[in-house]
N, C-alpha and C positions, 0 to 999 in steps of 0.2 A: 663889376662882375662881367666876365666874358664867357658866354655859353656857346661853345662850338665843339663838335666832335672830332675835329682835326687838330692835333697838337701844333702843327706848323702854322695853321691859320690863327690859332689862339695867340701864338707868339708874335705873329705879324700884327695882329690887332693890338696886342699889348704894347708893341713899339709905338704904334700910332697914339695910343692913350698916353704913354709916357711923354711923347713929343708934345701932345696937346696940354697935358696936365702934369708938369714936373713934380715928382715926389708922390704920385698917386699909388696907393696900395691896390694891387690887382689880385683878384681871385678867379680861378678858372673852373669851368664845369664842362663835362662832355655830353651830358644829357639834361633834359629839362627837369627830370626827377632829382638829379644831383643839384641843379640850380635851386630848386625849391627847398631841398634840405639845407643848403648853405644859407639861403635867405632866412630860414627859420632860426638858424643859429646866430646869424649876424645880419639883422635887418637894416643896419645903418649904411646903406650904399648911396652913392651920389649919382651913379650911372650904371646901366646894364646894356651890354651889347649882345645881341641874340642872332645866331645863325637861323635862318628860316627853315632849314631842312635837317633838324636833329632826328636821330633814329627813333625817339619815342614821342614824336609829335606828328600831327596831321594838319595840313593847312596852317592856319594861324593859331592852333591850339596852344603852341608854345608861348606865343605872345600873350595870349589871354591868361594863361596860367601864371606867367611871370608877373603880369600886371596885378593879378589878384593877390599874390603873396608879397609884392613890393608896390603897393598902391601909390606911394608918393615919389617913386623913382622913375626918371625918364628911361624908357626902354627903346633902344634903337635896333632896327632890323639891319643886319649886315649880311649880304648875300652875293653869290656869284651870278644870280639871275638878273637880267636887265629887262624888266617888264613893267611898263607904266601902270598896267592894271593892278599888279601886285602892290606897287607903291601907293596907289590911290586907296586900295583896300586897307593897307597897313595904317595909313593916316586916318582913315575913317574909324578904325578900331582903337585909335589913341596912341599909336606909336609916335615917338618923339623924332624919328628920322628913318630914312630908308637909304642906306649907303651901299655902294658896290665894293666888294672885296678887291676888285682889280684896280680901284682908284689909286693914284699915287699917294705915298705916305703923307706928304704935305697936305694934300687935299683932304684926306681922311682926318688929319689932325685939325685942320681949319674947321671942318664940319663939326667935329666933336666939341671944339671950343664954343662954337655957336650954340650947340645943343645944351651944353652945361650952363651957358648964359641965358637959357630960356628961349632960344630961337630954333624952332623945328626946321629941319633940313630935308626938303623934298624937291623933286624936279618936275612935279606935275601940278596942275591947277586945281581948283575946287572940285570936290567929288560929291556925287550924289549916289545913294544906294540904299540897300535895306539891311546892311550888316549892323548898323548902329542900334536899332531897336531890339534885335535879338540879343545883342551883347548886354544891353541895359537890363533885360530880363534875367540873363545869366548872373549879372552882378548882384541880384537880389537873392540868389541861392546861397545857402551856407557852403563853406569850404568842402564839407563832406559830400554834399549833394553835387557840387561842381565836379568833384573827383569821380563820382558815379556817372555823371553825364559824359565826361571825357572818355571814361572806360566804355560806355555805351557806344559812343561815336567810333571807337576803335573796333567795334563789332564783337565785343566780349559778351558771353552769356551771363545770366545772373549768377550762376554758380562760380564762374571764373572771377567775376567782379568781387563776389563775397570773399573768395580766397585771396585775391590780390590786395584787397583793402582790409582784410582781417576783421570782417564783420559777418553776420549771419545772412542767409538768403532772404529771410523775412525783413531784415533791415534794408537790404538792397531794394526789395519790392516796395517798401514804405517810402524810401527816397524817390524811387521812380514815379510813384503816384504823385508825390509833391512836385517833382520836376515837370511831369506832364501838365499838371495844373498851371504851373508858373509859365510854361512856354505856350500854353493854349492849345495843346495837342492831346490825343487820347491813347497813343500807342508808340512803341519803339520806332517803327518805320516813319511815322510823322515827325517824331523828335529829330531823327537823323536828317530828314528832309529840311526841317526848320533850321538846322545847323549848317546847311550847305553854303550859305553866303560866307560863313567863317571857315569851315573845314574843307571846303572844296576848291578854294581859290588857288591852291598851289599844285593841284593834281596835274600830272603830265598829260 
Protein backbone atom coordinates (compact mmCIF):
# COMPACT_ATOMS: atom_id res chain seq x y z
CA UNK A 1 0.00 0.00 0.00
CA UNK A 2 1.16 3.52 -0.81
CA UNK A 3 -0.58 6.28 1.17
CA UNK A 4 0.27 9.70 -0.28
CA UNK A 5 -2.03 12.56 -1.23
CA UNK A 6 -0.01 13.49 -4.34
CA UNK A 7 -0.71 11.20 -7.35
CA UNK A 8 2.70 11.89 -8.90
CA UNK A 9 4.43 11.00 -5.64
CA UNK A 10 2.42 7.79 -5.43
CA UNK A 11 3.46 6.89 -8.96
CA UNK A 12 7.12 7.61 -8.20
CA UNK A 13 6.99 5.42 -5.11
CA UNK A 14 5.20 2.72 -7.08
CA UNK A 15 8.11 2.70 -9.55
CA UNK A 16 10.53 2.20 -6.67
CA UNK A 17 8.41 -0.64 -5.28
CA UNK A 18 8.21 -2.37 -8.67
CA UNK A 19 11.95 -1.98 -9.05
CA UNK A 20 12.52 -3.50 -5.61
CA UNK A 21 9.81 -6.16 -5.77
CA UNK A 22 9.06 -7.20 -9.38
CA UNK A 23 5.45 -8.23 -9.82
CA UNK A 24 4.26 -6.49 -6.66
CA UNK A 25 0.55 -5.60 -6.58
CA UNK A 26 0.21 -1.97 -5.47
CA UNK A 27 -2.77 -0.17 -3.95
CA UNK A 28 -2.83 3.61 -3.49
CA UNK A 29 -4.62 5.85 -0.99
CA UNK A 30 -4.78 9.63 -0.73
CA UNK A 31 -5.71 9.90 2.95
CA UNK A 32 -5.20 7.83 6.06
CA UNK A 33 -8.96 7.23 6.21
CA UNK A 34 -8.83 5.70 2.72
CA UNK A 35 -5.84 3.60 3.75
CA UNK A 36 -7.74 2.31 6.80
CA UNK A 37 -10.76 1.44 4.64
CA UNK A 38 -8.56 -0.44 2.16
CA UNK A 39 -6.79 -2.24 4.99
CA UNK A 40 -10.15 -3.38 6.34
CA UNK A 41 -11.11 -4.85 2.99
CA UNK A 42 -7.73 -6.38 2.17
CA UNK A 43 -5.52 -6.91 5.23
CA UNK A 44 -2.95 -9.13 3.48
CA UNK A 45 -0.33 -6.51 2.69
CA UNK A 46 3.42 -7.13 2.81
CA UNK A 47 4.49 -3.47 3.03
CA UNK A 48 2.99 -0.01 3.55
CA UNK A 49 4.58 3.28 2.49
CA UNK A 50 3.19 6.33 4.26
CA UNK A 51 3.61 10.03 3.56
CA UNK A 52 4.14 11.77 6.90
CA UNK A 53 1.97 14.77 6.01
CA UNK A 54 -1.40 13.48 4.83
CA UNK A 55 -4.29 15.98 5.01
CA UNK A 56 -6.20 14.00 7.67
CA UNK A 57 -3.26 13.34 10.00
CA UNK A 58 -1.43 15.25 12.68
CA UNK A 59 2.12 14.42 13.58
CA UNK A 60 2.55 10.65 13.69
CA UNK A 61 -1.16 9.87 13.98
CA UNK A 62 -1.14 8.42 10.46
CA UNK A 63 1.66 6.02 11.36
CA UNK A 64 -0.13 4.91 14.51
CA UNK A 65 -3.47 4.46 12.78
CA UNK A 66 -1.94 2.39 10.00
CA UNK A 67 0.02 0.28 12.49
CA UNK A 68 -3.11 -0.43 14.49
CA UNK A 69 -5.10 -1.62 11.45
CA UNK A 70 -2.15 -3.48 9.86
CA UNK A 71 -0.32 -4.73 12.96
CA UNK A 72 1.86 -7.30 11.16
CA UNK A 73 2.82 -5.09 8.21
CA UNK A 74 6.05 -3.02 8.08
CA UNK A 75 5.09 0.65 7.75
CA UNK A 76 7.70 2.91 6.16
CA UNK A 77 7.61 6.70 6.46
CA UNK A 78 8.44 8.34 3.12
CA UNK A 79 8.77 12.10 3.35
CA UNK A 80 10.26 15.17 1.74
CA UNK A 81 11.50 16.38 5.12
CA UNK A 82 15.08 15.73 6.16
CA UNK A 83 14.95 15.79 9.94
CA UNK A 84 16.91 13.40 12.15
CA UNK A 85 14.55 14.07 15.06
CA UNK A 86 11.58 12.92 12.98
CA UNK A 87 13.48 9.81 11.93
CA UNK A 88 14.30 9.00 15.55
CA UNK A 89 10.70 9.49 16.63
CA UNK A 90 9.41 7.35 13.75
CA UNK A 91 11.73 4.53 14.73
CA UNK A 92 10.77 4.77 18.38
CA UNK A 93 7.13 4.44 17.36
CA UNK A 94 7.85 1.26 15.44
CA UNK A 95 8.21 2.42 11.84
CA UNK A 96 10.18 0.00 9.66
CA UNK A 97 12.03 2.81 7.90
CA UNK A 98 12.32 6.53 7.27
CA UNK A 99 13.08 7.32 3.62
CA UNK A 100 13.41 10.58 1.69
CA UNK A 101 11.24 11.06 -1.39
CA UNK A 102 14.15 12.90 -3.03
CA UNK A 103 16.41 9.82 -2.84
CA UNK A 104 17.37 8.28 -6.21
CA UNK A 105 15.11 5.47 -7.41
CA UNK A 106 17.82 2.84 -7.01
CA UNK A 107 18.48 3.94 -3.43
CA UNK A 108 14.80 3.77 -2.54
CA UNK A 109 14.52 0.34 -4.14
CA UNK A 110 17.57 -0.93 -2.24
CA UNK A 111 16.12 0.37 1.03
CA UNK A 112 12.75 -1.27 0.35
CA UNK A 113 14.41 -4.60 -0.42
CA UNK A 114 16.17 -4.43 2.93
CA UNK A 115 12.97 -3.55 4.78
CA UNK A 116 11.03 -6.41 3.17
CA UNK A 117 13.87 -8.71 4.22
CA UNK A 118 13.42 -7.56 7.82
CA UNK A 119 16.15 -4.92 8.00
CA UNK A 120 14.90 -1.49 9.18
CA UNK A 121 16.42 1.41 7.27
CA UNK A 122 17.26 4.53 9.31
CA UNK A 123 20.12 6.98 9.17
CA UNK A 124 20.22 7.81 12.88
CA UNK A 125 21.55 6.04 15.94
CA UNK A 126 19.70 4.69 19.00
CA UNK A 127 16.95 6.91 20.32
CA UNK A 128 15.63 7.59 23.78
CA UNK A 129 12.40 9.40 24.50
CA UNK A 130 8.95 9.21 26.02
CA UNK A 131 6.81 8.42 22.97
CA UNK A 132 7.04 4.65 23.45
CA UNK A 133 5.13 4.39 26.76
CA UNK A 134 2.19 6.51 25.60
CA UNK A 135 1.98 4.47 22.40
CA UNK A 136 1.85 1.28 24.48
CA UNK A 137 -1.06 2.69 26.46
CA UNK A 138 -2.85 3.65 23.25
CA UNK A 139 -2.35 0.13 21.91
CA UNK A 140 -4.46 -1.18 24.79
CA UNK A 141 -7.45 0.93 23.74
CA UNK A 142 -10.14 -0.58 21.54
CA UNK A 143 -10.25 0.58 17.89
CA UNK A 144 -13.36 2.64 18.65
CA UNK A 145 -11.65 4.41 21.53
CA UNK A 146 -8.55 5.08 19.45
CA UNK A 147 -10.77 6.74 16.83
CA UNK A 148 -12.27 8.93 19.54
CA UNK A 149 -8.81 9.76 20.86
CA UNK A 150 -7.51 10.84 17.44
CA UNK A 151 -10.64 12.92 16.90
CA UNK A 152 -10.02 14.53 20.28
CA UNK A 153 -6.44 15.30 19.26
CA UNK A 154 -7.81 17.05 16.15
CA UNK A 155 -9.66 19.43 18.46
CA UNK A 156 -13.16 18.17 17.68
CA UNK A 157 -15.91 18.67 20.27
CA UNK A 158 -17.92 15.72 21.59
CA UNK A 159 -20.89 16.56 19.36
CA UNK A 160 -18.71 16.62 16.25
CA UNK A 161 -16.95 13.39 17.22
CA UNK A 162 -20.32 11.71 17.72
CA UNK A 163 -21.49 12.90 14.29
CA UNK A 164 -18.29 11.87 12.52
CA UNK A 165 -18.15 8.42 14.12
CA UNK A 166 -21.93 7.82 13.93
CA UNK A 167 -22.38 7.28 17.65
CA UNK A 168 -24.19 9.12 20.43
CA UNK A 169 -22.61 11.84 22.54
CA UNK A 170 -23.16 9.61 25.56
CA UNK A 171 -21.05 6.94 23.88
CA UNK A 172 -18.31 9.47 23.16
CA UNK A 173 -18.32 10.58 26.80
CA UNK A 174 -18.09 6.96 27.96
CA UNK A 175 -15.17 6.35 25.62
CA UNK A 176 -13.41 9.50 26.85
CA UNK A 177 -13.77 8.40 30.46
CA UNK A 178 -12.10 5.09 29.62
CA UNK A 179 -9.44 6.84 27.52
CA UNK A 180 -8.55 9.26 30.31
CA UNK A 181 -8.23 6.36 32.73
CA UNK A 182 -5.98 4.43 30.34
CA UNK A 183 -3.73 7.44 29.69
CA UNK A 184 -3.59 8.39 33.36
CA UNK A 185 -5.17 11.83 32.86
CA UNK A 186 -8.37 13.48 34.03
CA UNK A 187 -9.48 15.77 31.20
CA UNK A 188 -9.22 16.63 27.50
CA UNK A 189 -6.42 19.14 27.91
CA UNK A 190 -4.26 16.66 29.81
CA UNK A 191 -4.96 13.97 27.20
CA UNK A 192 -3.83 16.23 24.36
CA UNK A 193 -0.73 17.17 26.34
CA UNK A 194 0.06 13.49 26.91
CA UNK A 195 -0.14 12.92 23.16
CA UNK A 196 2.29 15.68 22.24
CA UNK A 197 5.30 13.33 21.95
CA UNK A 198 3.33 11.61 19.18
CA UNK A 199 1.21 14.32 17.59
CA UNK A 200 3.44 17.34 18.01
CA UNK A 201 6.58 15.97 16.37
CA UNK A 202 5.86 17.24 12.87
CA UNK A 203 4.50 20.68 13.72
CA UNK A 204 6.07 23.47 11.71
